[in-house]
C-alpha positions in Angstrom: -136.8 15.9 81.1 -135.8 16.2 84.8 -134.9 19.2 86.8 -131.2 19.3 87.1 -130.7 21.4 90.4 -132.8 23.5 92.4 -129.8 26.2 93.1 -126.7 26.4 91.4 -123.4 27.5 92.8 -121.1 29.7 90.6 -118.9 26.6 90.0 -121.9 24.8 88.8 -123.0 27.5 86.4 -119.7 27.0 84.6 -117.9 30.1 85.9 -114.0 30.0 85.6 -113.2 29.2 89.4 -115.4 26.2 89.3 -113.6 22.6 89.5 -115.5 21.5 86.2 -116.5 24.3 84.1 -119.1 22.3 82.0 -120.9 20.5 85.0 -124.4 21.9 84.9 -123.9 23.3 81.1 -123.1 19.6 79.8 -125.8 18.0 81.8 -128.3 20.8 80.3 -126.7 20.0 76.8 -127.3 16.2 77.3 -130.9 16.5 78.4 -131.5 18.8 75.0 -129.7 16.0 73.0 -131.8 13.3 74.7 -135.1 15.6 74.1 -134.2 15.4 70.2 -133.8 11.9 70.2 -136.8 11.1 72.3 -139.2 13.2 70.2 -137.5 12.0 66.7 -137.0 15.7 65.8 -135.6 16.2 62.5 -133.5 18.9 61.1 -135.5 22.3 60.9 -137.7 21.3 63.7 -138.2 23.8 66.5 -136.9 23.4 70.1 -138.3 25.2 73.1 -136.9 28.7 73.7 -134.1 29.1 76.2 -136.3 30.5 78.8 -138.7 27.6 78.7 -135.6 25.0 78.7 -134.3 27.0 81.8 -137.8 26.6 83.6 -138.2 22.7 82.4 -134.8 21.9 83.8 -134.5 24.1 86.6 -131.2 25.7 85.3 -130.0 29.0 85.2 -130.1 31.1 81.9 -126.3 31.1 81.9 -126.1 27.4 81.9 -128.8 27.0 79.3 -126.8 29.6 77.2 -123.6 27.6 77.6 -125.5 24.3 76.7 -126.9 25.9 73.5 -123.4 27.3 72.6 -121.9 23.6 73.0 -124.7 22.0 71.0 -124.5 24.6 68.4 -120.6 23.9 68.2 -121.4 20.2 68.0 -123.5 20.7 65.0 -126.7 19.5 66.8 -128.5 22.8 66.9 -128.7 26.1 65.1 -129.8 29.6 66.7 -131.7 31.8 64.6 -131.9 35.6 65.9 -135.6 36.3 66.8 -136.9 32.9 66.0 -135.5 30.6 68.3 -133.8 27.1 68.4 -133.8 24.6 65.6 -132.4 21.0 65.1 -129.4 21.5 62.7 -128.7 19.7 59.5 -125.2 18.5 59.4 -125.1 16.7 56.0 -123.1 18.7 53.4 -121.4 20.9 55.9 -117.7 20.9 57.0 -116.8 20.9 60.9 -115.1 24.5 60.7 -118.6 25.8 59.4 -119.8 25.3 63.0 -116.8 27.4 64.5 -118.6 29.9 66.5 -116.1 32.8 66.3 -113.7 31.8 69.2 -113.5 35.3 70.8 -112.6 36.7 67.5 -109.8 33.9 66.9 -109.8 31.9 63.8 -109.9 27.9 64.1 -106.5 27.7 62.4 -105.2 30.2 64.8 -106.2 28.1 68.0 -105.1 24.8 66.5 -101.6 26.2 65.9 -101.5 27.7 69.5 -102.6 24.6 71.1 -100.4 22.3 69.3 -97.4 24.4 71.0 -98.9 25.3 74.2 -100.7 22.0 75.1 -97.6 20.1 74.5 -95.1 22.3 76.5 -98.0 22.1 79.4 -97.6 18.3 79.4 -93.9 18.6 79.4 -94.3 20.6 82.7 -96.8 18.3 84.2 -95.2 15.0 83.1 -92.9 14.8 86.2 -95.8 15.2 88.7 -98.1 12.4 87.1 -98.5 9.5 89.5 -100.6 6.4 89.2 -103.7 8.2 90.0 -103.3 10.8 87.4 -102.6 8.3 84.6 -105.6 6.3 85.8 -107.8 9.3 85.6 -106.6 10.0 82.1 -107.3 6.4 81.1 -110.9 6.5 82.5 -111.5 9.4 80.6 -110.2 8.1 77.5 -112.4 4.9 78.0 -115.4 7.0 78.8 -114.9 8.9 75.6 -114.6 5.8 73.6 -118.0 4.5 75.2 -119.6 7.8 74.3 -118.3 7.7 70.7 -119.5 4.1 70.1 -122.9 5.3 71.4 -122.9 8.3 69.1 -123.3 10.5 72.3 -121.7 13.7 71.1 -122.4 15.8 74.3 -121.0 13.1 76.8 -118.1 12.7 74.1 -117.4 16.7 74.2 -117.6 16.2 78.2 -115.2 13.4 78.3 -112.6 15.2 75.7 -112.6 18.4 77.9 -112.2 16.5 81.0 -109.0 14.5 79.6 -107.3 17.7 78.8 -108.4 19.2 82.2 -106.4 16.6 83.9 -103.3 17.5 81.9 -103.3 21.0 83.2 -104.3 20.0 86.9 -100.9 18.1 87.0 -99.2 21.2 85.6 -97.6 22.9 88.7 -96.7 26.1 86.5 -99.6 28.6 87.3 -98.9 30.6 84.3 -100.0 27.7 81.8 -103.1 27.1 84.1 -103.9 30.7 83.9 -103.4 31.1 80.4 -105.7 27.8 80.0 -108.4 29.3 82.2 -108.7 32.6 80.2 -108.9 30.6 77.0 -110.7 27.7 78.1 -114.0 28.4 76.1 -111.9 28.8 72.9 -109.8 25.7 73.4 -112.9 23.8 74.3 -114.8 24.8 71.3 -111.7 24.0 69.1 -112.0 20.4 70.5 -115.7 20.2 70.0 -115.8 21.4 66.3 -114.2 18.1 65.0 -116.8 16.0 66.7 -119.5 17.4 64.2 -118.4 14.2 62.2 -119.7 11.8 64.8 -118.3 8.9 63.3 -114.8 10.2 63.6 -115.2 10.6 67.4 -113.6 7.2 68.2 -110.2 8.6 66.3 -110.1 11.1 69.1 -110.4 8.3 71.7 -107.7 6.4 70.2 -105.6 9.5 70.0 -106.1 9.9 73.8 -105.1 6.2 74.6 -101.8 6.9 72.9 -101.1 9.6 74.9 -102.0 7.7 78.1 -99.9 4.8 76.9 -96.6 7.2 76.6 -97.3 8.6 80.1 -97.7 5.2 81.6 -94.4 4.2 79.9 -92.6 7.1 81.4 -91.6 8.3 77.9 -92.3 12.1 78.0 -91.1 12.8 74.4 -93.4 10.2 73.1 -96.3 11.7 75.2 -95.6 15.1 73.9 -95.4 13.7 70.4 -98.8 11.9 70.8 -100.6 15.0 72.2 -99.2 17.3 69.2 -100.3 14.4 66.7 -103.7 14.5 68.2 -104.1 18.3 67.9 -102.8 18.2 64.3 -105.4 15.1 63.7 -108.1 17.4 65.1 -107.3 20.2 62.9 -107.2 17.9 59.9 -110.7 16.6 60.6 -111.7 20.4 60.2 -109.8 20.6 56.8 -107.0 22.5 58.3 -103.3 21.5 57.5 -100.7 22.5 60.3 -97.8 20.9 58.4 -98.0 17.3 59.3 -99.2 14.4 57.4 -102.9 13.7 57.6 -103.9 10.6 59.8 -103.3 7.3 57.9 -101.5 9.3 54.7 -98.9 7.4 53.3 -95.5 9.3 53.4 -94.4 7.3 50.2 -97.6 8.2 48.2 
């Protein structure tokens, strides 16, 4: 594993005022994920301590903590108090079991909030989307699909977050952005939990493409509907029903 950076700015550490709150933490998480693969570590195998990881990667302890939290939510590692970090066993567990607590919010509560809040944010952002904005969304959706096809959960999580970030960048109402900033961690974690089932990550990418296609077509209602469907589908992948049919469910059945 290589050194990431000799000196991190507050933005790079993932503090709220940064342009990409996952910049360095996601790179740390990627390095840890690569280490697990390169060493062929199996469920139950121990990983270096957070202090050792910070020293090896040249990253700050806060960045390592964020990376560990991300990997734990993705179901790749588990943290045992006073024992350390271990490769997690996902088999037989449901995605919701990896929900880290979300600042005291339940996972269902977060999905219900996002289904309304994010669609309204997209409605506010829609008039401001230009060609550059829709291209950025499409690039993020394409990168997510590539990560999904490679089975790279960390890269997929990063691209998923980046996709939703673009929507809020184009929302000119500062109240939406402030609420998103305040709840960014819990909202991101709700995006990552469904990715525990790594073979379903392509579904997330396809849902993103439907949102992009509606925006490109100039259809605000369809774009908001596609975003709401995406959030409901993510909840369904966590065995949470929000009142809509599950993906591919036959309404006549």
